VEXMI-308534 format. One record per residue: residue number from 1; residue in one letter; x, y, z of N, C-alpha, C in turn. Coordinates in Angstrom, 3 decimals, m for minus. Each point is the difference from the previous one (the first is absolute). Layout:
! residues N
(site NUM,A,(X,Y,Z),(X,Y,Z),(X,Y,Z))
...
This chain:
! residues 232
(site 1,M,(42.375,3.577,15.898),(m0.128,m1.240,0.606),(m1.309,m0.549,0.187))
(site 2,S,(m0.559,m1.159,m0.287),(m1.306,m0.449,0.051),(m0.036,m1.087,0.952))
(site 3,S,(m0.991,m0.236,0.946),(m0.061,m1.248,0.809),(m1.369,m0.405,m0.037))
(site 4,V,(m0.342,m0.985,0.082),(m1.467,m0.700,0.159),(m0.307,0.160,1.445))
(site 5,F,(m1.093,0.667,0.300),(m0.434,0.061,1.346),(m0.114,m1.294,0.742))
(site 6,P,(0.473,m0.057,1.086),(0.081,m1.564,0.698),(m1.386,m0.587,0.320))
(site 7,D,(m0.165,m1.290,0.161),(m1.335,m0.562,0.330),(m0.311,0.474,1.279))
(site 8,P,(m1.565,0.170,0.308),(m1.009,m0.365,m0.775),(m0.273,0.995,m1.098))
(site 9,L,(0.529,1.094,m0.294),(m0.429,0.968,m1.068),(0.608,m0.163,m1.285))
(site 10,S,(0.549,m1.215,m0.314),(0.935,m0.186,m1.287),(m1.093,m0.225,m0.977))
(site 11,G,(0.473,m0.173,m1.271),(m0.489,m0.437,m1.201),(m0.879,0.916,m0.711))
(site 12,L,(m0.587,0.997,0.734),(m1.063,0.958,m0.928),(0.875,1.267,m0.151))
(site 13,F,(1.088,0.517,0.493),(0.567,1.276,m0.264),(1.342,m0.133,0.539))
(site 14,S,(0.901,0.933,m0.665),(1.272,0.043,0.344),(0.248,1.240,0.689))
(site 15,V,(1.212,0.048,0.762),(0.435,1.409,0.867),(1.548,0.163,m0.524))
(site 16,R,(m0.018,1.320,m0.270),(1.344,0.438,m0.642),(0.677,1.150,0.779))
(site 17,K,(0.984,m0.166,0.416),(1.053,1.169,0.716),(0.357,0.750,m0.942))
(site 18,S,(m0.194,1.491,0.008),(0.595,0.773,m0.895),(0.987,1.163,0.854))
(site 19,Q,(1.144,0.075,m0.760),(0.903,0.944,0.776),(m0.543,1.374,m0.562))
(site 20,K,(m0.626,0.312,m0.717),(m0.507,1.182,m0.665),(m1.269,0.528,0.541))
(site 21,A,(m0.870,m0.916,0.517),(m1.358,0.258,0.265),(m0.016,0.766,1.334))
(site 22,R,(m0.813,1.160,0.033),(m0.034,0.817,1.155),(m1.357,m0.418,0.862))
(site 23,R,(m0.925,m0.744,m0.595),(m1.138,m0.345,0.642),(m0.593,m1.528,m0.477))
(site 24,I,(m0.758,m0.704,0.921),(m0.638,m0.882,m0.578),(m0.976,0.017,m1.099))
(site 25,S,(0.068,m0.767,m0.916),(m0.727,m0.111,m1.311),(m0.618,m1.281,m0.429))
(site 26,L,(m1.035,0.033,m0.791),(m0.515,m1.190,m0.573),(m0.064,0.097,m1.515))
(site 27,R,(0.159,m1.010,m0.628),(m0.193,m0.009,m1.352),(m0.259,m1.557,m0.593))
(site 28,V,(m0.718,0.140,m1.166),(m0.490,m1.276,m0.504),(1.114,m0.289,m1.196))
(site 29,V,(0.748,m1.088,m0.049),(0.968,m0.419,m1.053),(m0.445,m1.186,m0.703))
(site 30,S,(m0.615,0.029,m1.293),(m0.311,m1.194,m0.610),(m0.950,m0.902,0.818))
(site 31,G,(m0.933,0.655,0.612),(m1.095,m0.615,0.503),(0.207,m0.460,1.714))
(site 32,R,(1.194,0.498,0.385),(0.503,m0.419,1.323),(0.253,1.256,0.844))
(site 33,L,(m0.455,m0.006,1.322),(0.294,1.078,0.844),(1.489,m0.068,0.491))
(site 34,E,(0.441,1.249,m0.074),(1.394,0.145,0.564),(0.030,1.255,0.989))
(site 35,V,(0.458,m0.270,1.179),(m0.052,0.840,1.108),(1.599,0.474,0.163))
(site 36,V,(0.072,1.394,m0.204),(1.458,0.649,m0.107),(0.275,0.505,1.412))
(site 37,L,(1.083,m0.331,0.725),(0.094,0.618,1.221),(1.382,0.929,m0.088))
(site 38,P,(0.121,1.026,0.785),(1.275,0.766,m0.071),(1.019,m0.722,1.063))
(site 39,R,(1.102,0.151,m0.341),(1.288,m0.454,0.953),(m0.438,0.287,1.385))
(site 40,G,(0.033,m1.064,0.967),(m0.139,0.287,1.247),(m1.460,m0.387,0.654))
(site 41,V,(m0.935,m0.325,m0.972),(m1.422,m0.218,0.378),(m0.179,m1.606,0.035))
(site 42,S,(m0.437,m0.481,0.979),(m0.258,m1.352,0.356),(m1.075,m0.530,m0.817))
(site 43,E,(0.035,m1.210,m0.438),(m1.118,m0.731,m0.889),(m1.079,m0.208,1.061))
(site 44,S,(0.254,m0.018,1.135),(m1.232,m0.064,0.888),(m1.038,0.935,0.052))
(site 45,V,(0.246,1.095,m0.735),(m1.026,1.064,m0.242),(m0.969,m0.420,m1.211))
(site 46,V,(0.391,m0.891,m0.724),(m0.625,m0.403,m1.256),(m1.421,m0.607,0.199))
(site 47,P,(m0.537,m0.811,0.896),(m1.290,m0.147,0.286),(m0.892,1.206,0.304))
(site 48,E,(0.400,0.900,0.733),(m0.781,1.262,0.361),(0.062,0.856,m1.330))
(site 49,V,(0.960,0.247,m0.778),(m0.162,0.618,m1.213),(m1.042,m0.530,m1.057))
(site 50,L,(0.090,m1.372,0.139),(m1.111,m0.618,m1.049),(m1.427,0.250,0.551))
(site 51,A,(0.002,m0.160,1.308),(m1.486,0.276,0.382),(m0.507,1.559,m0.130))
(site 52,R,(0.965,0.760,0.189),(m0.218,1.573,m0.363),(m0.539,0.140,m1.340))
(site 53,H,(0.768,m0.796,m0.887),(m0.270,0.364,m1.536),(m0.687,m0.935,m0.674))
(site 54,Q,(m0.858,m0.892,0.673),(m0.666,m1.144,m0.590),(m0.759,0.428,m1.115))
(site 55,K,(m0.856,0.983,m0.095),(m0.929,0.450,m1.106),(0.876,0.383,m1.229))
(site 56,W,(1.220,0.753,0.320),(0.988,0.351,m1.130),(0.380,m1.290,m0.723))
(site 57,I,(0.362,m1.090,0.974),(0.690,m1.273,m0.740),(m1.097,m0.558,m0.766))
(site 58,E,(m1.180,m0.253,0.689),(m1.143,m0.835,m0.824),(m0.293,0.791,m1.423))
(site 59,R,(m0.130,1.423,0.178),(m0.254,0.496,m1.255),(1.128,m0.109,m1.167))
(site 60,H,(1.128,0.204,0.485),(1.259,m0.124,m1.042),(0.224,m1.346,m0.573))
(site 61,L,(m0.256,m1.062,0.925),(0.363,m1.332,m0.473),(m1.193,m0.472,m0.728))
(site 62,S,(m1.236,0.233,0.377),(m1.185,m0.127,m0.865),(0.004,0.450,m1.479))
(site 63,G,(0.337,1.405,m0.002),(0.324,0.538,m1.220),(0.873,m0.539,m0.923))
(site 64,F,(1.289,m0.558,0.629),(0.870,m0.681,m0.942),(m0.523,m1.266,m0.534))
(site 65,R,(m0.707,m0.849,0.937),(m0.564,m1.186,m0.417),(m1.010,0.130,m1.023))
(site 66,D,(m0.965,0.960,0.126),(m0.941,0.326,m1.041),(0.384,0.356,m1.327))
(site 67,V,(1.093,0.749,m0.050),(0.640,0.316,m1.264),(0.437,m1.203,m0.737))
(site 68,H,(0.587,m0.792,0.949),(0.885,m1.306,m0.736),(m1.081,m1.108,m0.519))
(site 69,H,(m0.909,m0.024,0.875),(m1.322,m0.895,m0.540),(m0.590,0.553,m1.140))
(site 70,A,(0.034,1.280,m0.081),(m0.689,0.623,m1.312),(0.935,m0.352,m1.300))
(site 71,R,(1.398,0.096,0.226),(0.787,m0.428,m1.110),(0.380,m1.457,m0.179))
(site 72,G,(m0.837,m0.699,0.899),(0.276,m1.513,m0.245),(1.438,m0.559,0.385))
(site 73,A,(0.667,0.799,1.008),(1.327,m0.405,0.274),(0.277,m1.301,0.505))
(site 74,A,(0.774,m0.769,m0.508),(0.887,m1.251,0.446),(m1.130,m0.798,0.956))
(site 75,L,(m1.175,m0.351,m0.855),(m0.852,m1.068,0.894),(0.749,m1.319,0.263))
(site 76,V,(0.589,m0.504,m1.027),(0.675,m1.310,m0.025),(1.450,0.358,0.534))
(site 77,P,(0.507,m0.499,1.050),(1.441,0.507,0.431),(0.868,m1.094,m0.626))
(site 78,D,(1.336,0.365,m0.121),(1.078,m0.886,m0.263),(0.374,m0.810,1.265))
(site 79,R,(m0.136,0.512,1.018),(0.394,m0.524,1.339),(m0.884,0.357,1.006))
(site 80,I,(m0.388,m0.820,1.072),(m0.751,0.208,1.128),(0.794,m0.170,1.229))
(site 81,C,(m0.183,0.958,0.919),(0.780,m0.263,1.147),(m1.132,m0.107,1.209))
(site 82,L,(0.003,m1.314,0.776),(m0.722,m0.047,1.044),(0.472,0.249,1.336))
(site 83,V,(0.025,1.235,0.566),(0.603,0.446,1.143),(m0.171,m0.853,0.989))
(site 84,A,(m1.171,m0.470,0.391),(m0.238,m0.969,1.147),(0.667,m1.171,0.096))
(site 85,L,(0.390,m0.550,m1.292),(0.667,m1.295,m0.214),(1.706,0.292,m0.188))
(site 86,N,(0.222,1.160,m0.130),(1.381,0.418,m0.372),(0.446,m0.608,m1.222))
(site 87,E,(m1.043,m0.344,m1.007),(0.342,m0.555,m1.189),(m0.275,0.696,m1.167))
(site 88,S,(0.753,m0.322,m1.187),(m0.330,0.700,m1.371),(m0.219,m0.940,m0.855))
(site 89,F,(m0.967,0.251,m0.961),(m0.408,m1.009,m1.035),(0.058,0.711,m1.402))
(site 90,R,(0.625,m0.744,m0.978),(m0.122,0.464,m1.363),(m1.097,m0.346,m0.666))
(site 91,V,(m0.567,0.888,m0.813),(m1.250,m0.347,m0.818),(0.388,m0.073,m1.594))
(site 92,E,(m0.395,m1.112,m0.476),(0.069,m0.329,m1.320),(m1.294,m0.191,m0.735))
(site 93,I,(0.195,0.466,m1.370),(m1.081,m0.035,m0.945),(0.173,m1.687,m0.738))
(site 94,G,(m1.073,m0.601,0.178),(0.096,m1.441,m0.678),(m1.301,m0.684,m0.401))
(site 95,D,(m0.055,m0.948,m0.621),(m1.203,m0.804,m0.677),(m0.568,m0.434,1.158))
(site 96,G,(m1.407,m0.064,0.164),(m0.452,m0.730,0.981),(0.176,0.405,1.525))
(site 97,G,(0.806,1.123,0.049),(0.271,0.581,1.407),(m1.201,0.712,0.621))
(site 98,S,(m0.429,m0.276,1.065),(m1.095,0.705,0.741),(0.254,0.024,1.508))
(site 99,G,(1.223,0.766,0.195),(0.398,m0.198,1.314),(0.869,m1.248,0.561))
(site 100,R,(0.406,m0.650,m1.135),(0.639,m1.485,0.247),(1.450,0.360,0.354))
(site 101,V,(0.471,m0.835,1.026),(1.340,m0.043,0.301),(0.854,m0.966,m0.695))
(site 102,K,(0.662,0.893,m0.820),(0.994,m1.062,m1.011),(1.183,m0.393,0.794))
(site 103,A,(0.538,0.587,0.976),(1.060,m0.423,0.677),(0.166,0.902,1.373))
(site 104,E,(0.866,m0.247,0.854),(0.213,0.774,1.236),(0.075,1.533,m0.211))
(site 105,N,(m1.014,0.637,0.432),(m0.064,1.493,m0.059),(m0.089,0.442,m1.557))
(site 106,V,(m0.580,m0.639,m0.868),(m0.433,0.473,m1.184),(m1.329,m0.339,m0.177))
(site 107,V,(m0.990,0.933,m0.599),(m1.318,m0.205,m0.181),(m0.340,0.329,m1.414))
(site 108,V,(m0.810,m0.890,m0.682),(m0.114,0.227,m1.495),(m1.591,0.537,m0.003))
(site 109,V,(0.011,0.891,m1.028),(m1.558,0.585,m0.100),(m0.018,0.040,m1.551))
(site 110,P,(m1.420,0.149,m0.298),(m0.215,0.114,m1.559),(0.288,1.360,m0.643))
(site 111,Q,(0.043,0.310,m1.246),(0.426,1.254,m0.486),(m1.008,1.000,0.161))
(site 112,E,(m1.330,m0.481,m0.101),(m0.949,0.970,0.008),(m0.014,0.605,1.441))
(site 113,T,(m0.215,1.328,0.065),(0.236,0.749,1.384),(m1.062,m0.319,0.886))
(site 114,A,(m1.178,m0.116,m0.357),(m1.143,m0.360,0.934),(m0.030,m1.285,0.546))
(site 115,H,(0.388,m0.903,m0.833),(0.140,m1.399,0.552),(1.312,m0.260,0.709))
(site 116,A,(0.972,0.983,m0.233),(1.177,m0.294,0.919),(m0.182,0.815,1.541))
(site 117,V,(m0.758,0.940,m0.073),(m0.349,0.569,1.325),(m0.977,m1.036,0.669))
(site 118,V,(m0.876,m0.649,m0.505),(m0.794,m0.922,0.555),(0.981,m1.196,0.761))
(site 119,G,(0.949,m0.375,m1.119),(0.892,m1.186,0.469),(0.898,0.363,1.257))
(site 120,L,(0.519,1.165,m0.182),(0.716,0.455,1.189),(m0.603,0.087,1.247))
(site 121,R,(m1.278,0.484,0.081),(m0.797,0.166,0.992),(m0.395,m1.301,0.970))
(site 122,K,(m0.212,m1.057,m0.948),(m0.271,m1.400,0.337),(1.137,m0.480,0.533))
(site 123,W,(1.241,0.231,m0.593),(1.196,m0.349,0.630),(0.355,0.560,1.223))
(site 124,L,(m0.289,1.179,0.181),(0.204,0.812,1.194),(m0.759,m0.672,1.270))
(site 125,C,(m1.336,m0.338,m0.332),(m0.840,m0.599,0.971),(0.472,m1.300,0.379))
(site 126,R,(0.506,m0.901,m0.886),(0.626,m1.183,0.216),(1.208,0.090,1.059))
(site 127,V,(0.773,0.898,m0.352),(1.307,0.233,0.843),(m0.507,0.439,1.399))
(site 128,A,(m0.988,0.956,0.044),(m0.559,0.696,1.164),(m0.412,m1.218,0.909))
(site 129,R,(m0.793,m0.894,m0.552),(m0.666,m1.036,0.878),(1.183,m0.671,0.702))
(site 130,S,(0.911,m0.683,m0.615),(1.034,m0.762,0.515),(0.894,1.016,1.224))
(site 131,F,(0.076,1.107,m0.361),(0.705,1.046,0.912),(m0.845,0.025,1.306))
(site 132,F,(m1.281,0.411,m0.223),(m0.843,0.260,1.034),(m0.410,m0.967,0.822))
(site 133,L,(0.076,m1.382,m0.443),(m0.049,m1.096,0.818),(0.955,m0.072,1.016))
(site 134,S,(1.281,0.089,m0.383),(1.118,0.048,0.774),(0.102,1.007,1.076))
(site 135,E,(m0.719,1.419,m0.604),(0.057,1.084,0.963),(m1.090,m0.190,1.254))
(site 136,L,(m1.015,m0.537,m0.491),(m1.360,m0.474,0.947),(0.673,m0.889,1.010))
(site 137,G,(0.634,m1.047,m0.531),(0.469,m1.026,1.014),(1.023,0.567,0.910))
(site 138,S,(0.890,0.889,m0.379),(0.922,0.543,0.737),(m0.689,0.958,1.095))
(site 139,C,(m0.894,0.718,m0.513),(m0.614,1.125,0.913),(m1.115,m0.655,1.026))
(site 140,A,(m0.496,m1.010,m0.444),(m1.132,m0.726,0.829),(1.003,m0.569,1.087))
(site 141,A,(1.048,m0.769,m0.380),(0.871,m0.590,1.234),(0.410,1.006,1.001))
(site 142,T,(0.272,1.371,m0.489),(0.421,1.146,0.859),(m1.220,0.363,0.758))
(site 143,T,(m0.929,0.328,m0.483),(m1.135,0.379,0.653),(m0.918,m0.898,0.856))
(site 144,G,(m0.019,m1.165,m0.445),(m0.816,m0.918,0.642),(m1.418,0.035,m0.499))
(site 145,L,(m0.100,0.688,m1.333),(m1.405,0.237,m0.474),(m0.171,m0.992,m1.116))
(site 146,E,(m1.113,m0.876,m0.015),(m0.197,m1.051,m1.036),(m1.035,0.651,m0.928))
(site 147,W,(0.428,m0.310,m1.476),(m0.784,0.375,m0.953),(m0.588,m0.975,m0.838))
(site 148,G,(m1.139,0.052,m0.831),(m0.532,m1.080,m0.469),(0.496,m0.244,m1.477))
(site 149,A,(m0.352,1.029,m1.104),(0.477,m0.132,m1.210),(0.624,1.345,m0.681))
(site 150,L,(0.626,m0.092,m1.071),(0.558,0.993,m0.572),(m0.541,0.342,m1.359))
(site 151,R,(m0.334,1.219,m0.182),(m0.593,0.315,m1.290),(1.083,1.268,m0.810))
(site 152,V,(0.455,m0.196,m0.908),(0.893,1.096,m0.807),(m0.610,0.455,m1.208))
(site 153,G,(0.063,1.406,m0.032),(m0.632,0.626,m1.182),(0.722,1.413,m0.134))
(site 154,M,(m0.636,0.703,m0.981),(0.505,1.407,m0.086),(m0.933,1.125,0.079))
(site 155,P,(m0.551,0.129,1.023),(m1.102,1.081,0.128),(0.659,1.286,m0.103))
(site 156,K,(m0.728,1.001,m0.471),(0.511,1.426,m0.135),(0.289,0.701,1.336))
(site 157,T,(m0.796,m0.174,1.029),(0.247,0.979,1.102),(0.183,m0.688,1.319))
(site 158,R,(0.277,m1.385,0.204),(0.221,m0.578,1.152),(1.141,m0.853,m0.141))
(site 159,W,(0.899,0.047,1.122),(1.088,m0.862,0.031),(m0.187,m1.410,0.509))
(site 160,G,(m1.138,m0.019,0.870),(m0.240,m1.294,0.759),(m1.415,m0.068,0.456))
(site 161,G,(m0.440,m0.969,0.585),(m1.261,m0.209,0.613),(m0.118,m1.229,0.702))
(site 162,C,(m0.936,m0.136,0.875),(m0.281,m1.168,1.017),(m1.404,m0.188,0.059))
(site 163,S,(m0.391,m1.267,m0.199),(m1.411,m0.343,0.066),(m0.417,m0.503,1.340))
(site 164,C,(m1.356,m0.107,0.325),(m0.276,m0.419,1.288),(0.349,m1.717,0.071))
(site 165,R,(0.230,m0.434,m1.077),(0.315,m1.640,0.034),(1.505,m0.168,m0.200))
(site 166,G,(0.672,1.015,0.398),(1.512,m0.085,m0.032),(0.763,m0.047,m1.248))
(site 167,T,(m0.739,0.442,m1.119),(0.733,0.098,m1.312),(0.805,1.278,m0.138))
(site 168,I,(1.139,m0.014,m0.311),(1.050,0.969,m0.216),(0.107,0.398,m1.422))
(site 169,S,(m0.489,1.322,m0.362),(0.311,0.393,m1.302),(1.205,1.029,m0.262))
(site 170,L,(1.009,m0.268,m0.923),(1.027,0.838,m0.008),(m0.001,0.498,m1.420))
(site 171,N,(0.563,1.047,m0.182),(0.177,0.474,m1.439),(1.484,m0.234,m0.515))
(site 172,A,(m0.099,m0.563,m1.267),(1.145,m0.547,m0.563),(1.082,1.231,m0.364))
(site 173,R,(m0.484,1.318,0.097),(0.868,0.927,m0.262),(0.918,0.303,1.110))
(site 174,L,(m0.288,m0.530,1.222),(0.871,0.048,1.011),(1.429,m0.393,m0.097))
(site 175,L,(0.171,m0.845,m1.166),(1.325,m0.615,m0.324),(0.914,1.214,m0.600))
(site 176,F,(m0.665,1.167,m0.195),(1.007,1.047,m0.462),(0.391,0.932,1.177))
(site 177,L,(m0.294,m0.336,1.255),(0.277,0.821,1.068),(0.977,m0.645,0.897))
(site 178,A,(0.476,0.631,0.916),(1.096,m0.385,1.075),(m0.632,m0.975,0.722))
(site 179,P,(0.968,m1.232,0.224),(m0.592,m0.942,1.130),(m0.637,0.561,1.287))
(site 180,S,(0.473,0.850,0.380),(m0.600,0.656,1.334),(m1.351,0.329,m0.193))
(site 181,L,(m0.388,0.676,m1.175),(m1.443,0.221,m0.440),(m0.683,m1.139,m0.166))
(site 182,V,(0.472,m0.910,m0.682),(m0.799,m1.409,m0.122),(m0.369,m0.490,1.324))
(site 183,R,(0.941,m0.154,0.836),(m0.066,m0.606,1.268),(m1.074,0.715,0.819))
(site 184,H,(m0.048,1.389,m0.085),(m0.678,0.868,0.675),(m1.624,m0.438,m0.363))
(site 185,V,(m0.272,m0.074,m1.342),(m1.259,m0.192,m0.619),(m0.540,m1.500,0.460))
(site 186,V,(0.917,m0.889,0.149),(m0.491,m1.325,0.275),(m0.211,m0.099,1.623))
(site 187,I,(0.776,0.502,0.880),(m0.234,0.205,1.259),(m1.290,0.792,0.226))
(site 188,H,(m0.270,1.073,m0.645),(m1.223,0.656,0.166),(m1.286,m0.767,m0.253))
(site 189,E,(m0.005,m0.750,m1.107),(m1.000,m0.852,m0.349),(m0.298,m1.017,1.043))
(site 190,L,(1.244,m0.694,0.562),(m0.125,m0.960,0.941),(m0.686,0.425,1.463))
(site 191,C,(0.568,1.210,0.178),(m0.705,0.473,1.228),(m1.564,0.373,m0.170))
(site 192,H,(m0.448,0.068,m1.045),(m1.277,0.034,m0.238),(m0.925,m1.122,0.474))
(site 193,L,(0.777,m1.124,m0.066),(m0.667,m1.323,0.435),(m0.494,0.005,1.636))
(site 194,K,(0.748,0.869,0.731),(m0.413,0.138,1.285),(m0.599,1.385,0.234))
(site 195,H,(0.062,0.872,m0.738),(m0.633,1.205,0.210),(m0.557,0.513,m1.444))
(site 196,P,(m1.169,m0.230,m0.432),(m0.471,0.231,m1.408),(m0.584,1.484,m0.025))
(site 197,N,(1.064,1.063,0.440),(m0.412,1.327,m0.170),(1.411,0.665,0.193))
(site 198,H,(m0.032,1.457,0.061),(1.201,0.790,0.178),(m0.083,0.639,1.161))
(site 199,G,(m0.433,m0.670,1.054),(m0.155,0.521,1.249),(1.470,0.178,0.875))
(site 200,R,(m0.165,0.437,1.356),(1.125,0.057,0.653),(0.831,m1.109,0.379))
(site 201,M,(m0.801,m1.102,0.146),(0.620,m1.331,0.301),(0.427,m0.706,m1.235))
(site 202,F,(m0.493,0.308,m1.101),(0.693,m0.384,m1.276),(1.332,0.562,m0.255))
(site 203,H,(0.143,1.478,0.309),(1.218,0.627,m0.438),(0.993,m0.240,1.185))
(site 204,E,(m0.268,m0.569,1.231),(0.858,m0.337,0.890),(0.749,m1.408,m0.202))
(site 205,L,(m1.005,m0.779,m0.626),(0.543,m1.463,m0.228),(0.834,0.116,m1.394))
(site 206,L,(m0.495,0.961,m0.987),(0.954,0.088,m1.126),(1.435,0.731,0.422))
(site 207,Q,(m0.004,1.067,0.814),(1.256,0.320,0.337),(0.780,m0.837,0.961))
(site 208,S,(m0.595,m0.915,0.652),(0.928,m1.003,0.848),(0.817,m0.772,m0.935))
(site 209,F,(m0.602,m0.431,m1.219),(0.860,m0.774,m0.825),(0.625,0.935,m1.164))
(site 210,D,(m0.492,1.223,m0.047),(0.695,0.721,m1.274),(0.341,1.469,0.706))
(site 211,P,(0.764,0.104,0.853),(0.235,1.340,0.768),(0.085,1.096,m0.972))
(site 212,L,(0.248,m0.230,m1.378),(0.204,1.214,m0.939),(m1.374,0.141,m0.751))
(site 213,A,(m0.946,m0.479,0.505),(m1.337,m0.208,m0.879),(m0.577,1.443,m0.564))
(site 214,V,(0.217,1.198,1.092),(m0.316,1.246,m0.508),(0.689,0.486,m1.269))
(site 215,I,(1.432,m0.220,0.090),(0.851,0.355,m1.107),(m0.520,m0.766,m1.158))
(site 216,H,(m0.021,m1.334,0.203),(m0.262,m0.795,m1.174),(m1.468,0.404,m0.726))
(site 217,A,(m1.029,0.403,0.701),(m1.348,0.269,m0.471),(0.077,1.352,m0.738))
(site 218,R,(1.077,0.745,0.383),(m0.066,1.293,m0.544),(0.893,m0.034,m1.321))
(site 219,Q,(0.999,m1.035,m0.140),(0.708,m0.381,m1.178),(m1.050,m0.530,m1.092))
(site 220,L,(m0.852,m0.668,0.568),(m1.138,m0.754,m0.844),(m0.777,0.903,m1.047))
(site 221,K,(m0.073,1.291,0.537),(m0.673,1.004,m0.624),(0.663,0.317,m1.245))
(site 222,Y,(1.207,m0.138,m0.031),(0.739,0.419,m1.361),(0.510,m1.364,m0.799))
(site 223,A,(m0.232,m1.176,0.461),(0.234,m1.095,m0.436),(m0.422,m0.270,m1.621))
(site 224,R,(m1.247,0.605,m0.246),(m0.595,m0.345,m1.181),(1.013,0.761,m1.241))
(site 225,Y,(0.774,0.842,0.278),(1.078,0.546,m0.795),(1.206,m1.033,m0.410))
(site 226,A,(0.088,m1.044,0.781),(0.945,m0.778,m0.368),(m0.210,m1.114,m0.749))
(site 227,I,(m1.373,0.106,m0.552),(m0.508,m1.156,m0.825),(0.200,0.405,m1.454))
(site 228,P,(0.595,m0.920,m0.661),(0.231,0.208,m1.603),(m1.443,0.142,m0.727))
(site 229,M,(m0.034,0.607,m1.169),(m1.051,0.291,m0.516),(m0.737,m1.285,m0.486))
(site 230,W,(0.765,m0.908,m0.298),(m0.820,m1.358,m0.560),(m0.603,m0.763,1.118))
(site 231,A,(0.395,0.408,1.112),(m0.723,m0.698,1.313),(m0.992,0.900,0.643))
(site 232,A,(0.058,1.331,m0.365),(m0.955,0.954,0.677),(m1.412,m0.202,m0.021))
């Protein structure tokens, strides 16, 4: 029996209940982390298990990704699932396609792999900008924090940022994560408009709007493993 761990820890790994298992175990299946629980063990123990075995998880997931990069595995997908939007998009090869939207939920890319990946990344940024504008509007209304401008990119190491002029920067790769994690990052950056640091007052403000901020921050440590290779 398999079940997806409930939000806010959804999207990056799965939890499986096993009648035969005698102890909690972790394994990597096709690049995805699976937590196996014996019968009678509650899923509430999973965050503690992940924290305790963080180095093992990072080592094995990184190893899987490195091997598949070396083999050039599936850089151009047939289908793209954007978890934050709860939408799936079909990818087609076509003349003149460079991340062009052919029809609803159909993206056309050129045949040459490098150009196709460039097209998909540009398309992802366009979709992300529209989604982030909506999220920023919603979160700003909730928090009462006003932002100036939005910048969307695909930096390697940061999910977001906030400038002294009120410009919010967000990573287009957030679209592959659960909505709760996207909202956490957006609220996190909005809170920097009032407290441009990570001091006590910042964290108090953040947790007043996102009571699960500590769990969300921990989840983001593993979030890079949810990113497909063409977008990594």
